[in-house]
N, CA, C and O atoms as a GROMACS GRO file, in nm:
protein
  596
    1UNK      N    1   2.726  -4.960   0.393
    1UNK     CA    2   2.793  -4.863   0.549
    1UNK      C    3   2.902  -4.926   0.595
    1UNK      O    4   2.942  -5.034   0.552
    2UNK      N    5   2.949  -4.864   0.680
    2UNK     CA    6   3.103  -4.948   0.793
    2UNK      C    7   2.994  -4.976   0.964
    2UNK      O    8   2.912  -4.913   1.030
    3UNK      N    9   3.075  -5.125   0.967
    3UNK     CA   10   3.047  -5.216   1.086
    3UNK      C   11   3.095  -5.128   1.167
    3UNK      O   12   3.077  -5.172   1.281
    4UNK      N   13   3.172  -4.975   1.172
    4UNK     CA   14   3.188  -4.957   1.317
    4UNK      C   15   3.107  -4.808   1.339
    4UNK      O   16   3.114  -4.749   1.447
    5UNK      N   17   3.019  -4.745   1.207
    5UNK     CA   18   2.961  -4.604   1.232
    5UNK      C   19   2.826  -4.609   1.297
    5UNK      O   20   2.782  -4.537   1.386
    6UNK      N   21   2.759  -4.732   1.221
    6UNK     CA   22   2.631  -4.729   1.264
    6UNK      C   23   2.569  -4.628   1.207
    6UNK      O   24   2.624  -4.559   1.120
    7UNK      N   25   2.380  -4.597   1.272
    7UNK     CA   26   2.362  -4.545   1.154
    7UNK      C   27   2.302  -4.431   1.249
    7UNK      O   28   2.316  -4.444   1.371
    8UNK      N   29   2.213  -4.283   1.180
    8UNK     CA   30   2.246  -4.192   1.286
    8UNK      C   31   2.074  -4.169   1.263
    8UNK      O   32   2.037  -4.206   1.151
    9UNK      N   33   1.999  -4.130   1.325
    9UNK     CA   34   1.855  -4.057   1.269
    9UNK      C   35   1.843  -3.995   1.100
    9UNK      O   36   1.913  -3.922   1.030
   10UNK      N   37   1.680  -4.087   1.075
   10UNK     CA   38   1.706  -4.049   0.911
   10UNK      C   39   1.559  -3.988   0.890
   10UNK      O   40   1.520  -3.970   0.774
   11UNK      N   41   1.451  -3.943   1.035
   11UNK     CA   42   1.381  -3.888   0.930
   11UNK      C   43   1.407  -3.750   1.026
   11UNK      O   44   1.432  -3.726   1.144
   12UNK      N   45   1.386  -3.676   0.904
   12UNK     CA   46   1.318  -3.490   0.881
   12UNK      C   47   1.300  -3.442   1.036
   12UNK      O   48   1.220  -3.495   1.113
   13UNK      N   49   1.363  -3.363   1.061
   13UNK     CA   50   1.373  -3.335   1.214
   13UNK      C   51   1.257  -3.276   1.168
   13UNK      O   52   1.209  -3.287   1.056
   14UNK      N   53   1.192  -3.176   1.316
   14UNK     CA   54   1.036  -3.157   1.348
   14UNK      C   55   1.106  -2.995   1.358
   14UNK      O   56   1.227  -2.980   1.341
   15UNK      N   57   1.019  -2.883   1.387
   15UNK     CA   58   1.068  -2.739   1.402
   15UNK      C   59   1.095  -2.733   1.521
   15UNK      O   60   1.184  -2.650   1.534
   16UNK      N   61   1.057  -2.789   1.649
   16UNK     CA   62   1.125  -2.859   1.765
   16UNK      C   63   1.297  -2.875   1.761
   16UNK      O   64   1.385  -2.831   1.835
   17UNK      N   65   1.302  -2.971   1.623
   17UNK     CA   66   1.454  -3.020   1.677
   17UNK      C   67   1.491  -2.910   1.588
   17UNK      O   68   1.584  -2.834   1.618
   18UNK      N   69   1.433  -2.898   1.493
   18UNK     CA   70   1.553  -2.730   1.442
   18UNK      C   71   1.604  -2.611   1.545
   18UNK      O   72   1.706  -2.544   1.530
   19UNK      N   73   1.536  -2.604   1.622
   19UNK     CA   74   1.505  -2.442   1.724
   19UNK      C   75   1.604  -2.548   1.807
   19UNK      O   76   1.698  -2.484   1.854
   20UNK      N   77   1.615  -2.698   1.842
   20UNK     CA   78   1.681  -2.709   1.949
   20UNK      C   79   1.848  -2.690   1.893
   20UNK      O   80   1.943  -2.648   1.959
   21UNK      N   81   1.848  -2.726   1.778
   21UNK     CA   82   1.969  -2.748   1.712
   21UNK      C   83   2.066  -2.591   1.694
   21UNK      O   84   2.185  -2.571   1.721
   22UNK      N   85   1.954  -2.490   1.634
   22UNK     CA   86   1.981  -2.390   1.662
   22UNK      C   87   2.083  -2.316   1.797
   22UNK      O   88   2.182  -2.243   1.796
   23UNK      N   89   2.008  -2.372   1.894
   23UNK     CA   90   2.046  -2.308   2.017
   23UNK      C   91   2.125  -2.379   2.038
   23UNK      O   92   2.182  -2.336   2.139
   24UNK      N   93   2.196  -2.514   1.987
   24UNK     CA   94   2.264  -2.613   2.055
   24UNK      C   95   2.454  -2.532   1.987
   24UNK      O   96   2.570  -2.535   2.026
   25UNK      N   97   2.383  -2.474   1.880
   25UNK     CA   98   2.507  -2.405   1.761
   25UNK      C   99   2.551  -2.282   1.830
   25UNK      O  100   2.668  -2.247   1.845
   26UNK      N  101   2.468  -2.235   1.860
   26UNK     CA  102   2.482  -2.063   1.961
   26UNK      C  103   2.533  -2.125   2.071
   26UNK      O  104   2.607  -2.047   2.130
   27UNK      N  105   2.524  -2.249   2.132
   27UNK     CA  106   2.613  -2.213   2.278
   27UNK      C  107   2.730  -2.262   2.228
   27UNK      O  108   2.835  -2.213   2.271
   28UNK      N  109   2.738  -2.402   2.094
   28UNK     CA  110   2.977  -2.406   2.088
   28UNK      C  111   2.979  -2.313   2.039
   28UNK      O  112   3.087  -2.255   2.051
   29UNK      N  113   2.882  -2.248   1.966
   29UNK     CA  114   2.974  -2.104   1.864
   29UNK      C  115   3.032  -2.027   1.983
   29UNK      O  116   3.152  -2.008   2.005
   30UNK      N  117   2.935  -1.989   2.050
   30UNK     CA  118   2.960  -1.878   2.127
   30UNK      C  119   3.014  -1.749   2.079
   30UNK      O  120   3.057  -1.802   1.976
   31UNK      N  121   3.043  -1.642   2.066
   31UNK     CA  122   3.134  -1.549   2.013
   31UNK      C  123   3.150  -1.581   1.855
   31UNK      O  124   3.137  -1.484   1.780
   32UNK      N  125   3.175  -1.701   1.800
   32UNK     CA  126   3.185  -1.646   1.655
   32UNK      C  127   3.077  -1.664   1.618
   32UNK      O  128   2.987  -1.740   1.653
   33UNK      N  129   3.093  -1.539   1.491
   33UNK     CA  130   2.974  -1.605   1.366
   33UNK      C  131   3.030  -1.738   1.337
   33UNK      O  132   3.141  -1.778   1.305
   34UNK      N  133   2.925  -1.790   1.357
   34UNK     CA  134   2.958  -1.930   1.244
   34UNK      C  135   2.815  -1.968   1.144
   34UNK      O  136   2.733  -2.009   1.226
   35UNK      N  137   2.770  -1.970   1.048
   35UNK     CA  138   2.655  -1.980   0.957
   35UNK      C  139   2.631  -2.149   1.018
   35UNK      O  140   2.728  -2.223   1.035
   36UNK      N  141   2.541  -2.176   1.037
   36UNK     CA  142   2.458  -2.280   1.004
   36UNK      C  143   2.304  -2.316   0.986
   36UNK      O  144   2.213  -2.313   1.069
   37UNK      N  145   2.303  -2.362   0.814
   37UNK     CA  146   2.184  -2.342   0.779
   37UNK      C  147   2.106  -2.475   0.771
   37UNK      O  148   2.164  -2.581   0.790
   38UNK      N  149   1.980  -2.469   0.743
   38UNK     CA  150   1.925  -2.561   0.826
   38UNK      C  151   1.790  -2.560   0.722
   38UNK      O  152   1.685  -2.530   0.777
   39UNK      N  153   1.785  -2.584   0.609
   39UNK     CA  154   1.698  -2.548   0.496
   39UNK      C  155   1.635  -2.661   0.462
   39UNK      O  156   1.519  -2.666   0.424
   40UNK      N  157   1.746  -2.806   0.482
   40UNK     CA  158   1.708  -2.897   0.424
   40UNK      C  159   1.696  -3.036   0.572
   40UNK      O  160   1.689  -3.159   0.562
   41UNK      N  161   1.696  -2.972   0.663
   41UNK     CA  162   1.657  -3.037   0.799
   41UNK      C  163   1.557  -3.142   0.830
   41UNK      O  164   1.565  -3.240   0.904
   42UNK      N  165   1.458  -3.095   0.753
   42UNK     CA  166   1.284  -3.126   0.816
   42UNK      C  167   1.277  -3.206   0.705
   42UNK      O  168   1.164  -3.228   0.660
   43UNK      N  169   1.436  -3.286   0.615
   43UNK     CA  170   1.438  -3.338   0.454
   43UNK      C  171   1.431  -3.478   0.568
   43UNK      O  172   1.461  -3.453   0.684
   44UNK      N  173   1.403  -3.579   0.543
   44UNK     CA  174   1.400  -3.689   0.562
   44UNK      C  175   1.586  -3.794   0.465
   44UNK      O  176   1.636  -3.810   0.354
   45UNK      N  177   1.609  -3.828   0.605
   45UNK     CA  178   1.786  -3.855   0.532
   45UNK      C  179   1.925  -3.786   0.491
   45UNK      O  180   2.037  -3.817   0.451
   46UNK      N  181   1.815  -3.630   0.539
   46UNK     CA  182   1.950  -3.461   0.461
   46UNK      C  183   2.085  -3.530   0.580
   46UNK      O  184   2.079  -3.575   0.694
   47UNK      N  185   2.198  -3.509   0.484
   47UNK     CA  186   2.297  -3.465   0.609
   47UNK      C  187   2.351  -3.394   0.698
   47UNK      O  188   2.241  -3.349   0.727
   48UNK      N  189   2.431  -3.333   0.781
   48UNK     CA  190   2.496  -3.262   0.884
   48UNK      C  191   2.620  -3.277   0.814
   48UNK      O  192   2.669  -3.390   0.812
   49UNK      N  193   2.684  -3.171   0.751
   49UNK     CA  194   2.793  -3.169   0.677
   49UNK      C  195   2.856  -3.038   0.703
   49UNK      O  196   2.783  -2.940   0.689
   50UNK      N  197   3.002  -3.016   0.745
   50UNK     CA  198   3.044  -2.888   0.718
   50UNK      C  199   3.085  -2.847   0.481
   50UNK      O  200   3.171  -2.878   0.398
   51UNK      N  201   3.022  -2.808   0.484
   51UNK     CA  202   3.091  -2.774   0.319
   51UNK      C  203   3.209  -2.653   0.269
   51UNK      O  204   3.179  -2.542   0.227
   52UNK      N  205   3.322  -2.696   0.283
   52UNK     CA  206   3.448  -2.609   0.243
   52UNK      C  207   3.463  -2.474   0.168
   52UNK      O  208   3.542  -2.381   0.180
   53UNK      N  209   3.378  -2.491   0.102
   53UNK     CA  210   3.378  -2.365  -0.026
   53UNK      C  211   3.306  -2.302   0.013
   53UNK      O  212   3.352  -2.187   0.012
   54UNK      N  213   3.168  -2.305   0.068
   54UNK     CA  214   3.086  -2.183   0.154
   54UNK      C  215   3.138  -2.164   0.308
   54UNK      O  216   3.117  -2.051   0.352
   55UNK      N  217   3.193  -2.241   0.384
   55UNK     CA  218   3.263  -2.296   0.490
   55UNK      C  219   3.104  -2.272   0.593
   55UNK      O  220   3.066  -2.182   0.668
   56UNK      N  221   3.076  -2.334   0.572
   56UNK     CA  222   2.937  -2.339   0.685
   56UNK      C  223   2.863  -2.512   0.720
   56UNK      O  224   2.911  -2.618   0.682
   57UNK      N  225   2.798  -2.503   0.763
   57UNK     CA  226   2.777  -2.648   0.814
   57UNK      C  227   2.569  -2.652   0.807
   57UNK      O  228   2.472  -2.607   0.867
   58UNK      N  229   2.601  -2.734   0.698
   58UNK     CA  230   2.389  -2.759   0.685
   58UNK      C  231   2.386  -2.873   0.798
   58UNK      O  232   2.461  -2.966   0.828
   59UNK      N  233   2.267  -2.824   0.844
   59UNK     CA  234   2.146  -2.910   0.919
   59UNK      C  235   2.118  -3.063   0.847
   59UNK      O  236   2.078  -3.077   0.731
   60UNK      N  237   2.139  -3.136   0.910
   60UNK     CA  238   2.058  -3.307   0.866
   60UNK      C  239   1.982  -3.295   0.965
   60UNK      O  240   1.970  -3.216   1.058
   61UNK      N  241   1.900  -3.451   0.908
   61UNK     CA  242   1.794  -3.518   0.992
   61UNK      C  243   1.923  -3.594   1.069
   61UNK      O  244   1.907  -3.593   1.191
   62UNK      N  245   2.028  -3.649   1.033
   62UNK     CA  246   2.102  -3.688   1.098
   62UNK      C  247   2.204  -3.640   1.211
   62UNK      O  248   2.297  -3.705   1.261
   63UNK      N  249   2.166  -3.520   1.235
   63UNK     CA  250   2.236  -3.408   1.322
   63UNK      C  251   2.164  -3.556   1.517
   63UNK      O  252   2.220  -3.605   1.616
   64UNK      N  253   2.057  -3.557   1.472
   64UNK     CA  254   2.040  -3.614   1.644
   64UNK      C  255   2.054  -3.787   1.544
   64UNK      O  256   2.058  -3.835   1.431
   65UNK      N  257   2.058  -3.823   1.702
   65UNK     CA  258   2.148  -3.987   1.729
   65UNK      C  259   2.004  -4.090   1.653
   65UNK      O  260   1.885  -4.066   1.631
   66UNK      N  261   2.092  -4.205   1.633
   66UNK     CA  262   1.995  -4.321   1.568
   66UNK      C  263   1.960  -4.470   1.678
   66UNK      O  264   1.925  -4.434   1.791
   67UNK      N  265   1.964  -4.558   1.667
   67UNK     CA  266   1.891  -4.647   1.812
   67UNK      C  267   1.995  -4.765   1.719
   67UNK      O  268   1.953  -4.874   1.680
   68UNK      N  269   2.114  -4.720   1.700
   68UNK     CA  270   2.222  -4.802   1.724
   68UNK      C  271   2.333  -4.819   1.823
   68UNK      O  272   2.323  -4.722   1.898
   69UNK      N  273   2.448  -4.903   1.868
   69UNK     CA  274   2.468  -4.879   2.002
   69UNK      C  275   2.676  -4.839   1.975
   69UNK      O  276   2.766  -4.853   2.058
   70UNK      N  277   2.683  -4.794   1.839
   70UNK     CA  278   2.798  -4.723   1.783
   70UNK      C  279   2.786  -4.640   1.876
   70UNK      O  280   2.684  -4.607   1.936
   71UNK      N  281   2.934  -4.594   1.895
   71UNK     CA  282   2.964  -4.438   1.982
   71UNK      C  283   2.882  -4.307   1.851
   71UNK      O  284   2.811  -4.217   1.896
   72UNK      N  285   2.909  -4.320   1.687
   72UNK     CA  286   2.850  -4.250   1.595
   72UNK      C  287   2.720  -4.257   1.599
   72UNK      O  288   2.674  -4.145   1.576
   73UNK      N  289   2.643  -4.333   1.615
   73UNK     CA  290   2.498  -4.320   1.636
   73UNK      C  291   2.437  -4.297   1.706
   73UNK      O  292   2.322  -4.262   1.680
   74UNK      N  293   2.501  -4.309   1.873
   74UNK     CA  294   2.455  -4.269   2.000
   74UNK      C  295   2.442  -4.114   2.035
   74UNK      O  296   2.359  -4.052   2.101
   75UNK      N  297   2.565  -4.073   1.960
   75UNK     CA  298   2.676  -3.963   1.975
   75UNK      C  299   2.484  -3.791   1.973
   75UNK      O  300   2.377  -3.781   1.914
   76UNK      N  301   2.556  -3.715   2.068
   76UNK     CA  302   2.417  -3.638   2.113
   76UNK      C  303   2.425  -3.577   1.968
   76UNK      O  304   2.496  -3.600   1.870
   77UNK      N  305   2.263  -3.438   2.011
   77UNK     CA  306   2.290  -3.344   1.873
   77UNK      C  307   2.406  -3.252   1.949
   77UNK      O  308   2.489  -3.218   1.865
   78UNK      N  309   2.437  -3.204   2.075
   78UNK     CA  310   2.598  -3.122   2.106
   78UNK      C  311   2.669  -3.206   2.016
   78UNK      O  312   2.677  -3.183   1.895
   79UNK      N  313   2.713  -3.291   2.067
   79UNK     CA  314   2.863  -3.348   2.033
   79UNK      C  315   2.883  -3.434   1.868
   79UNK      O  316   2.973  -3.514   1.844
   80UNK      N  317   2.762  -3.387   1.757
   80UNK     CA  318   2.739  -3.402   1.663
   80UNK      C  319   2.755  -3.252   1.603
   80UNK      O  320   2.855  -3.270   1.533
   81UNK      N  321   2.731  -3.157   1.591
   81UNK     CA  322   2.749  -2.974   1.560
   81UNK      C  323   2.908  -2.989   1.602
   81UNK      O  324   3.004  -2.975   1.526
   82UNK      N  325   2.910  -3.022   1.749
   82UNK     CA  326   3.096  -3.006   1.807
   82UNK      C  327   3.166  -3.070   1.713
   82UNK      O  328   3.283  -3.032   1.706
   83UNK      N  329   3.140  -3.138   1.652
   83UNK     CA  330   3.271  -3.193   1.546
   83UNK      C  331   3.245  -3.181   1.350
   83UNK      O  332   3.290  -3.220   1.242
   84UNK      N  333   3.126  -3.089   1.418
   84UNK     CA  334   3.092  -2.999   1.268
   84UNK      C  335   3.145  -2.928   1.261
   84UNK      O  336   3.202  -2.909   1.154
   85UNK      N  337   3.167  -2.823   1.393
   85UNK     CA  338   3.235  -2.656   1.402
   85UNK      C  339   3.353  -2.705   1.372
   85UNK      O  340   3.409  -2.671   1.268
   86UNK      N  341   3.430  -2.823   1.491
   86UNK     CA  342   3.538  -2.824   1.493
   86UNK      C  343   3.623  -2.833   1.324
   86UNK      O  344   3.727  -2.777   1.289
   87UNK      N  345   3.520  -2.936   1.232
   87UNK     CA  346   3.574  -2.856   1.052
   87UNK      C  347   3.583  -2.768   1.045
   87UNK      O  348   3.674  -2.738   0.968
   88UNK      N  349   3.509  -2.643   1.110
   88UNK     CA  350   3.536  -2.553   1.005
   88UNK      C  351   3.636  -2.468   1.094
   88UNK      O  352   3.701  -2.375   1.047
   89UNK      N  353   3.644  -2.504   1.213
   89UNK     CA  354   3.772  -2.454   1.276
   89UNK      C  355   3.910  -2.505   1.243
   89UNK      O  356   4.017  -2.443   1.249
   90UNK      N  357   3.890  -2.617   1.209
   90UNK     CA  358   4.021  -2.658   1.141
   90UNK      C  359   4.033  -2.630   1.028
   90UNK      O  360   4.148  -2.600   0.996
   91UNK      N  361   3.920  -2.627   0.909
   91UNK     CA  362   3.956  -2.585   0.784
   91UNK      C  363   3.953  -2.412   0.783
   91UNK      O  364   3.937  -2.372   0.668
   92UNK      N  365   3.963  -2.312   0.873
   92UNK     CA  366   4.047  -2.179   0.903
   92UNK      C  367   4.206  -2.183   0.935
   92UNK      O  368   4.300  -2.115   0.893
   93UNK      N  369   4.198  -2.288   1.026
   93UNK     CA  370   4.349  -2.301   1.064
   93UNK      C  371   4.387  -2.334   0.964
   93UNK      O  372   4.506  -2.364   0.979
   94UNK      N  373   4.350  -2.351   0.841
   94UNK     CA  374   4.442  -2.366   0.660
   94UNK      C  375   4.459  -2.582   0.644
   94UNK      O  376   4.498  -2.645   0.546
   95UNK      N  377   4.409  -2.640   0.792
   95UNK     CA  378   4.389  -2.738   0.749
   95UNK      C  379   4.270  -2.787   0.637
   95UNK      O  380   4.149  -2.766   0.633
   96UNK      N  381   4.377  -2.871   0.538
   96UNK     CA  382   4.348  -2.931   0.392
   96UNK      C  383   4.286  -3.101   0.430
   96UNK      O  384   4.358  -3.175   0.497
   97UNK      N  385   4.181  -3.136   0.391
   97UNK     CA  386   4.197  -3.234   0.422
   97UNK      C  387   4.129  -3.352   0.396
   97UNK      O  388   4.007  -3.355   0.412
   98UNK      N  389   4.206  -3.472   0.349
   98UNK     CA  390   4.167  -3.558   0.261
   98UNK      C  391   4.055  -3.559   0.235
   98UNK      O  392   4.008  -3.549   0.348
   99UNK      N  393   3.938  -3.565   0.141
   99UNK     CA  394   3.816  -3.630   0.076
   99UNK      C  395   3.774  -3.771   0.043
   99UNK      O  396   3.672  -3.836   0.022
  100UNK      N  397   3.919  -3.786   0.049
  100UNK     CA  398   3.846  -3.959  -0.016
  100UNK      C  399   3.911  -4.031   0.049
  100UNK      O  400   4.018  -3.995   0.099
  101UNK      N  401   3.840  -4.194   0.069
  101UNK     CA  402   3.859  -4.334   0.161
  101UNK      C  403   3.979  -4.359   0.090
  101UNK      O  404   3.995  -4.326  -0.027
  102UNK      N  405   4.080  -4.427   0.172
  102UNK     CA  406   4.067  -4.456   0.302
  102UNK      C  407   4.130  -4.314   0.417
  102UNK      O  408   4.139  -4.316   0.539
  103UNK      N  409   4.161  -4.219   0.333
  103UNK     CA  410   4.237  -4.094   0.409
  103UNK      C  411   4.102  -4.033   0.515
  103UNK      O  412   4.084  -4.040   0.637
  104UNK      N  413   4.052  -3.995   0.442
  104UNK     CA  414   3.876  -3.967   0.499
  104UNK      C  415   3.878  -3.926   0.618
  104UNK      O  416   3.880  -3.818   0.678
  105UNK      N  417   3.874  -4.119   0.657
  105UNK     CA  418   3.889  -4.116   0.845
  105UNK      C  419   3.944  -4.176   0.954
  105UNK      O  420   3.897  -4.242   1.046
  106UNK      N  421   4.057  -4.137   0.924
  106UNK     CA  422   4.171  -4.043   0.940
  106UNK      C  423   4.137  -3.872   1.039
  106UNK      O  424   4.142  -3.835   1.156
  107UNK      N  425   4.096  -3.794   0.866
  107UNK     CA  426   4.074  -3.685   0.923
  107UNK      C  427   3.936  -3.663   1.017
  107UNK      O  428   3.935  -3.591   1.117
  108UNK      N  429   3.868  -3.708   0.987
  108UNK     CA  430   3.730  -3.752   1.053
  108UNK      C  431   3.784  -3.768   1.212
  108UNK      O  432   3.771  -3.686   1.303
  109UNK      N  433   3.845  -3.891   1.216
  109UNK     CA  434   3.909  -3.948   1.390
  109UNK      C  435   3.931  -3.793   1.462
  109UNK      O  436   3.882  -3.759   1.569
  110UNK      N  437   4.028  -3.698   1.364
  110UNK     CA  438   4.116  -3.624   1.431
  110UNK      C  439   4.057  -3.500   1.523
  110UNK      O  440   4.088  -3.441   1.626
  111UNK      N  441   3.910  -3.494   1.383
  111UNK     CA  442   3.823  -3.402   1.406
  111UNK      C  443   3.754  -3.450   1.546
  111UNK      O  444   3.746  -3.380   1.647
  112UNK      N  445   3.692  -3.615   1.530
  112UNK     CA  446   3.599  -3.636   1.677
  112UNK      C  447   3.663  -3.558   1.819
  112UNK      O  448   3.601  -3.513   1.915
  113UNK      N  449   3.818  -3.559   1.792
  113UNK     CA  450   3.924  -3.591   1.865
  113UNK      C  451   3.931  -3.447   1.928
  113UNK      O  452   3.948  -3.405   2.042
  114UNK      N  453   3.907  -3.377   1.775
  114UNK     CA  454   3.964  -3.222   1.821
  114UNK      C  455   3.797  -3.177   1.896
  114UNK      O  456   3.797  -3.096   1.989
  115UNK      N  457   3.726  -3.209   1.870
  115UNK     CA  458   3.564  -3.199   1.939
  115UNK      C  459   3.573  -3.172   2.049
  115UNK      O  460   3.569  -3.069   2.117
  116UNK      N  461   3.592  -3.317   2.069
  116UNK     CA  462   3.613  -3.408   2.225
  116UNK      C  463   3.658  -3.290   2.349
  116UNK      O  464   3.640  -3.292   2.471
  117UNK      N  465   3.706  -3.214   2.281
  117UNK     CA  466   3.795  -3.108   2.376
  117UNK      C  467   3.722  -2.944   2.412
  117UNK      O  468   3.773  -2.844   2.462
  118UNK      N  469   3.554  -2.980   2.350
  118UNK     CA  470   3.481  -2.853   2.367
  118UNK      C  471   3.433  -2.835   2.526
  118UNK      O  472   3.378  -2.914   2.602
  119UNK      N  473   3.477  -2.705   2.542
  119UNK     CA  474   3.463  -2.651   2.678
  119UNK      C  475   3.248  -2.678   2.675
  119UNK      O  476   3.197  -2.658   2.786
  120UNK      N  477   3.171  -2.709   2.589
  120UNK     CA  478   3.056  -2.733   2.632
  120UNK      C  479   2.971  -2.815   2.627
  120UNK      O  480   2.849  -2.808   2.612
  121UNK      N  481   3.078  -2.937   2.648
  121UNK     CA  482   3.041  -3.109   2.659
  121UNK      C  483   3.084  -3.143   2.759
  121UNK      O  484   3.186  -3.112   2.821
  122UNK      N  485   2.968  -3.239   2.785
  122UNK     CA  486   2.984  -3.304   2.905
  122UNK      C  487   3.095  -3.425   2.892
  122UNK      O  488   3.175  -3.428   2.798
  123UNK      N  489   3.093  -3.520   2.992
  123UNK     CA  490   3.191  -3.647   2.996
  123UNK      C  491   3.134  -3.733   2.889
  123UNK      O  492   3.204  -3.790   2.806
  124UNK      N  493   2.996  -3.740   2.893
  124UNK     CA  494   2.910  -3.838   2.785
  124UNK      C  495   2.944  -3.812   2.623
  124UNK      O  496   2.964  -3.862   2.512
  125UNK      N  497   2.938  -3.745   2.669
  125UNK     CA  498   2.941  -3.684   2.441
  125UNK      C  499   3.106  -3.660   2.489
  125UNK      O  500   3.161  -3.749   2.424
  126UNK      N  501   3.187  -3.608   2.547
  126UNK     CA  502   3.322  -3.673   2.512
  126UNK      C  503   3.399  -3.773   2.491
  126UNK      O  504   3.490  -3.776   2.407
  127UNK      N  505   3.361  -3.883   2.582
  127UNK     CA  506   3.380  -3.999   2.579
  127UNK      C  507   3.342  -4.021   2.408
  127UNK      O  508   3.435  -4.023   2.328
  128UNK      N  509   3.207  -4.035   2.364
  128UNK     CA  510   3.152  -4.066   2.249
  128UNK      C  511   3.193  -4.076   2.161
  128UNK      O  512   3.198  -4.174   2.086
  129UNK      N  513   3.253  -3.921   2.145
  129UNK     CA  514   3.371  -3.880   2.032
  129UNK      C  515   3.472  -3.900   2.017
  129UNK      O  516   3.530  -3.900   1.908
  130UNK      N  517   3.527  -3.925   2.138
  130UNK     CA  518   3.641  -3.990   2.151
  130UNK      C  519   3.641  -4.174   2.076
  130UNK      O  520   3.736  -4.212   2.009
  131UNK      N  521   3.511  -4.273   2.107
  131UNK     CA  522   3.539  -4.349   2.096
  131UNK      C  523   3.492  -4.315   1.964
  131UNK      O  524   3.596  -4.359   1.912
  132UNK      N  525   3.405  -4.263   1.833
  132UNK     CA  526   3.398  -4.279   1.728
  132UNK      C  527   3.502  -4.205   1.669
  132UNK      O  528   3.489  -4.210   1.546
  133UNK      N  529   3.643  -4.107   1.718
  133UNK     CA  530   3.741  -4.193   1.698
  133UNK      C  531   3.817  -4.284   1.644
  133UNK      O  532   3.859  -4.293   1.528
  134UNK      N  533   3.834  -4.365   1.751
  134UNK     CA  534   3.868  -4.487   1.771
  134UNK      C  535   3.807  -4.588   1.650
  134UNK      O  536   3.872  -4.616   1.549
  135UNK      N  537   3.666  -4.640   1.678
  135UNK     CA  538   3.613  -4.674   1.565
  135UNK      C  539   3.698  -4.639   1.399
  135UNK      O  540   3.761  -4.723   1.335
  136UNK      N  541   3.679  -4.496   1.359
  136UNK     CA  542   3.695  -4.452   1.304
  136UNK      C  543   3.867  -4.503   1.257
  136UNK      O  544   3.896  -4.552   1.148
  137UNK      N  545   3.947  -4.482   1.352
  137UNK     CA  546   4.126  -4.534   1.338
  137UNK      C  547   4.087  -4.708   1.313
  137UNK      O  548   4.136  -4.768   1.218
  138UNK      N  549   4.011  -4.764   1.394
  138UNK     CA  550   3.984  -4.914   1.335
  138UNK      C  551   3.968  -4.915   1.171
  138UNK      O  552   4.033  -4.971   1.083
  139UNK      N  553   3.853  -4.829   1.169
  139UNK     CA  554   3.808  -4.931   1.076
  139UNK      C  555   3.882  -4.870   0.903
  139UNK      O  556   3.851  -4.924   0.796
  140UNK      N  557   4.010  -4.716   0.921
  140UNK     CA  558   4.158  -4.712   0.843
  140UNK      C  559   4.170  -4.854   0.856
  140UNK      O  560   4.146  -4.953   0.787
  141UNK      N  561   4.228  -4.824   0.995
  141UNK     CA  562   4.332  -4.950   0.967
  141UNK      C  563   4.296  -5.102   0.885
  141UNK      O  564   4.383  -5.173   0.834
  142UNK      N  565   4.135  -5.134   0.886
  142UNK     CA  566   4.105  -5.216   0.884
  142UNK      C  567   4.117  -5.255   0.695
  142UNK      O  568   4.152  -5.357   0.635
  143UNK      N  569   4.082  -5.158   0.661
  143UNK     CA  570   4.109  -5.101   0.494
  143UNK      C  571   4.230  -5.130   0.470
  143UNK      O  572   4.252  -5.210   0.379
  144UNK      N  573   4.346  -5.068   0.548
  144UNK     CA  574   4.448  -5.070   0.501
  144UNK      C  575   4.507  -5.240   0.487
  144UNK      O  576   4.557  -5.286   0.384
  145UNK      N  577   4.490  -5.303   0.592
  145UNK     CA  578   4.516  -5.443   0.602
  145UNK      C  579   4.478  -5.496   0.487
  145UNK      O  580   4.567  -5.563   0.434
  146UNK      N  581   4.325  -5.489   0.399
  146UNK     CA  582   4.265  -5.575   0.349
  146UNK      C  583   4.308  -5.522   0.144
  146UNK      O  584   4.273  -5.564   0.033
  147UNK      N  585   4.418  -5.389   0.208
  147UNK     CA  586   4.440  -5.333   0.073
  147UNK      C  587   4.605  -5.395   0.086
  147UNK      O  588   4.693  -5.312   0.062
  148UNK      N  589   4.639  -5.502   0.114
  148UNK     CA  590   4.786  -5.534   0.155
  148UNK      C  591   4.775  -5.687   0.143
  148UNK      O  592   4.860  -5.772   0.169
  149UNK      N  593   4.609  -5.706   0.082
  149UNK     CA  594   4.623  -5.884   0.079
  149UNK      C  595   4.628  -5.909  -0.035
  149UNK      O  596   4.638  -6.026  -0.072
   0.00000   0.00000   0.00000
């Protein structure tokens, strides 16, 4: 586990939490027809993620914040889903992201920066996404330093 990224919620989501996520997704997507699959959200340790080959986002337990102080851990549901929506939008613009370490960290940082500009986000969400991007870039730089040693 990354020193910077902390840990997000691992407990499966309740029906009420899933409904909240669906509403947040609808706010973020507006008129865009974007698919959010909730089948795994009630499973412990499930992951929220964008799946390129299906162009969908899976909702996981980690859509909710954890109890760590890192930006990624404290990021709100809205900020988390904005990040995943940003992956979808970037994919639609034909961005082909690296899927392997360490370069995936740069893609994740860029995605968080892009998501931070979403009009539905408040200043705290924007700040957390920008800090998340910073943390991922620091981790990428640390990885580069270690590979040169």
